[in-house]
N, C-alpha and C positions, 0 to 999 in steps of 0.2 A: 249746390253750394248756395248759402244763404244770402239774399242782399244784405249788406250793412245799413243799418238806420243812419240817417244824416244826425250829425249831433246839434242839439239844440242851442242855437246861438245865445238865448238866456242863460244858462249854465257855464259856471266856469269850467276851465279846462280842466281835466284831471277829476271832476266831479262825479262821474261816472264808475270811473275805476274804485273811486273810495265806496261809492254804494254797492257796487257789487262785492267787496270786501268786505262793508258791514256784512250783507246777508250770511257771506259763508262764515261768520264766526257767529252766530247769534246761541243764545244762551243753548236752543234745543241742540246744537250740534256742537257746543264746547263741553269737553268731559271735566267732570267734577274731581278734583283733586282726590286720590284714594288716601283713605285713611291708613296711618302706620301700621302695620301687622307684628306686634311685639312676638308673635310665636312663629314668626317666618322661618328663622334658622331651625327651629324644631320640626317645621313642616318639610323643609327643606331635607333635612336628615332622613324624616321618616318616607320622604317620596324616593330617595335613594335607597334604604334598605328595601322600599317596594320594588324597586326597579332590580336589585339584585335578587329578592327572594321570588319574586313573581315577574321575570322577564318576558314571558307571555302576555301577560293581562296588562301590564304596564307600557305605555307607548314613552319610550325614550330617544332622545335625540343620536345622532352619529357621533358627536365627541363624546357624549357621556357614555356611550358603548365602547368607544376607543378607551376612555379611561377605565372604564369596567375592566374590559380585557387586558390592561397595561396592571391592573393592580392585582391581577388574578395569577396572571403571568409572573410578576415579582414576586407575590406571595411563594407561589409553587419553588421558585428557584431558592428562597430563603429556607425554604421549610426542608427541600432537599440537602442542601448545604447543613444545614444544623443535622438533620440524621445524619448524614455521610460522615460528618466530623464527629458526633457520638459514637459512630458504629466503629469506625477507625480508630479512634483515638480512646476511645474509653471500653465501649462493647468488646469489641473483638480481642484485645489485649486481656481484659479481665476473664473471658471464655478461655484464651489460651491458655494462663496462667490457673485457671478453674482446671483444666483438663490434665495440664501437666501435674498438676495437686493429686488429681484422682488419680491418674498413673501410679504416682509413686506410691498414695495410700494401699492400692490395691496390689502393687507389688510387696510391700511390708505384709500386708494382711496374709498372701500364699504364700510368703518366706517363713511366717510364724505358726500358720495353721497348714501344718504340712504331716503328712504320713497318717497316722490315724484319725487326725483332728480334721482332715480336708471335709468330711461330711458334717460336722459339728454343726449344729443349730447356730450358736452364736456366729459364726465364720458366716453363715449365709445372712443371718441379721446384720451383720458388719458389712456385708458386700453390698446388700441393698441401701443402708444408709448413704454409702461412699458414692453410688450409680445414682441416687435421686438426690445428693445435696446441690444445692443452688448458690453457694457461696464459698469462699475459703475459709471463711469464719466459720461456717457451720462444718466443713470438713476438719480443721482444726481441734475443734471440739470431740472429734472421735477417737477415743483412745484405743488403740488398738491392742497396746502393747501391756497394760495393765489387764484387760480381759482376757488374752492370750495367756498371762501368766498363771491366772485363775484355773483356766481350762487345763494346761499342761500338768501345774501343781494336782490336782484333782484326778487325773488320768495316770500321772505316775505313782501315786500314794497307791491306788487301786490294782497298779500293774505290779508294785513289790509286794503287795500281798498276796498276790496270785502267783508270783513266781519265786519266791524266796525258797532255798532249799533247807535241808534237814540241821543243816550246820548253822542256819540263820545269816547264809549269805546271799548276796545277789551279783549278777555282771552288769556293768553298765557299759553298753559299747557307743563310742562315741562315732559317730558316721563322718563328722567332717575331718577327723584325726585317724582314723583307722586303727583304733586302738581299744582293748578291751582292760576292764578294769573289775577284778574281783575284791568286794568290799562286805562288810557287815550290812545288814538292813539298817541299823541306826545310821550308819554313815552315809547309806544312801539317802532316808529321810533329811538328814542334815545338808544334803547338796540341793535337794529338792527346796527345801525352806530358806535356803540362802540366795538361788539363782532365780533370773526373771526367764522370761519365755524365749529371748535370744540364745539360752545355753540349753534352756530343757528342751527347747524343740529340736537341738541335733544330738540328744541322748535317749537310747532304747534300753531298759531294764531288762534282762532275760534270765532264766535260770540257769546257775553257772553251769557250762557243758566243759570238764574238765578231764586231762588226763594225767597221770605221773610219767613224767620223761625221764629217763637217765640220760647225763650227761656227765662226760670226762673233759674236766678243766683244768688250767693251772691255777696255783695259788693266787696271781695275779686277778684271775677273771672270778675266781670263788672269794671276792669280797677281802681279798688279802687273808683268807682261812678262817676270817675269824666270826663269821655266820654260824648261826646255831639251828638245830632242829626246829622247827615253828617258825623261824625267820620270816619276815615278808619282805620279799626283794621285788625291785624292779629291774627289767632286762633291757639293756642296751645292744645295739652293734655296733661294735668298734670299728667303724670304718669312716671313709671320708667322704661318705653321702651328703648331697647336697641337693636340695627338694627344687620345684621349678623357679621359683622366686629368689633362687640364689642364696638362700639361708641355710646354715647348718641344721639340721633336725635335732632340736634339743629335747623333745618328747619320748619316753621310754617306749618300746616296740612292744613290750609287755609288761604289763604292770600289776602288783598285786598276786605274785605268784609266791606260793608258800613250799619252805623247804621241808621235806618230806625226812630225808636222811641225808648221813655226809660219812663218808668212808675215804680214810687215808690209803696210800699204799700200804702195805703191810711192812716195808722197811723200816717205816716211820714208827714201828712198835719194838724194831730191836734195841735194846738198852744194852749198853757195854760200858759202863762206868766205874771211874776209878778216882778215890780221893786219897791224899798223901800229904801227911804234915813231918816234917822233918827237924830234929832239933840236935845241936851240937853241943856237949858238956867239955870243957877244956880243966885239966888238973893238972897244973906243972907241965911237966911233958908228955903227958898223957891225954889222949883225946876219946871222949865215949860219945861217938853219934848214936841218937837214938830216932827212931821214923816210925810213925803211926802212920799205918795205911789201909784203907778200905775201900773196897771195891765191889760192885754190884754189876752183874750179868744176867740178862732177862729177856725174854720174847713178851712182849704183852699178849700175843693173837694165841702163841702156845701155852701161857698162863691160863689163858681163859678155855684152850682146850682142853687143859687137865682138870679143871673145876667141874667143866661139863661132865666128865667120866668120872666123877664124884673122888678123884685123888686127893682132894681137899676141899674144902668149905666153897660151893659155890655163890653163897650169899654173899661172903666176905670178899671173894674175887670181884665179885658183880660191884660191890659197894666201893672196892679200891679201884676198879676200872672205869668207873660211872664218869662220863663225859673226858674221859683221858684226851681225846683228840681236841676238843676245844680248850681243856685245860692249857695243853701243850701249847696252843697257836696264842693261848692268851697270855701264858707267860712270856713266850717269845716275844710278844708285843711291849710287855713291860721292861725286858732286856735289851730290848732293840736289836736282839739277834734271834736269827731263826732261819731255817729250811727254804729259800726262797724257791728249791727245785721240786716242792712237793705238789705232787699230782690230788686230785681230786672228784670222785665219783659223788656225784648229788643227782637226789632223786628231787623232780621239780615238780610240781603241781601247775599244770597250766592248762588254758582254754585249748579245746581240740583243733580249733582250726588253727593254731599257733606250734602244731607240732611239727611240721615240715620247717617252719622255721629255723626254730631250735635243732634240729637233726643236720640242717644244710647249711647253718652258720654257726656252727659249733666251737670251731676255732675262733671266731670274731667276736664272740658275745660277752658281756661282761655284768656280772651281777652287783647290783648295787643296793645298799640298804637305806632307804628313808629315814631322814631322821625324826619324822612324825612318830614311827613306828621302832625307832632305835632300840637295842640292848641296853641293858642297867649298864653296861660300862662306857657306851657311847653318851649316855645323860650323865654320869658321875663326870665325865671329862667336859662335856659342854657346860655343868655348872661350876665347876671351879675355874674353868677357863674366865666365864663371865660372872664369877662371884654371885652366881643366883641363889 
């Protein structure tokens, strides 16, 4: 411990402390005021950037390290929230909608490109476009129906050319209605031109495989007896058949059948007719009755038999009896009086796979005449009714 020097009595009290203080703040020890740095904010920013980019090479304080960590955590939380919101609110619904639309498009594609067109190059191309679509707008621009319609039209026209029979006929088989229709080649081409793939994909054109089936039916079943040889008829089953949907089946079971021959019972050709006209003359008390009677008795079939064995002119007899049965039915229609108990033996051309149906349901079938192929008398009646 140093010994304190005695104070000089000639110096005032407190003078020593003032001297020591003066030495402490000499010019060498006093710091000059720092010049204002105009770029200090920029330098600070650069310093912070350097801290974040080069944390190892730059010494930072604990407070700055904490601030850095807080900023990173906050940024990560915000980014996570933004990404999650985008995914759940925008991206995921868009992807679900896109996936659903792709499934719908693929179902439409496989429905329209069925049967022989399953391996069509256009079907494969369309399927790839659907699977590779990135947006619903891109999917909507894929027109499956238009392309499928073109492909089916081309396919069916080639099928008609290769399957048409020697009578210029083709048979259309409807897979969704289980019915066959025999038609001319021109009618088949019209069907192709007037329909799109929704219809054409359900039709198959084949060579008519038909047989002639004899059936015995009543006048009611035989189109009221007014059908003629060559008439094209549709065949319905006269029953209370109801399909699975609860609706009565309104489509014909067989369509486009040709009537090849018609026969009535022989008794319809037995004729025993008498025409009588009487007149009474009165002169005074005298009465003079007069009666004019004409009678005719014949058997049409026997008359024909006689002509065949040259008993008389076969040519004149055939000309006289030609279309006798149809004429008889037609006159009965005109006078509104006829033999309702008449039975008919018909020879019907029908697809071979429908033979058992006809034979098993002979008592319940009804032959109808489509007005689009109506005989002359129906056309005249319709025209006179509607003043056409």
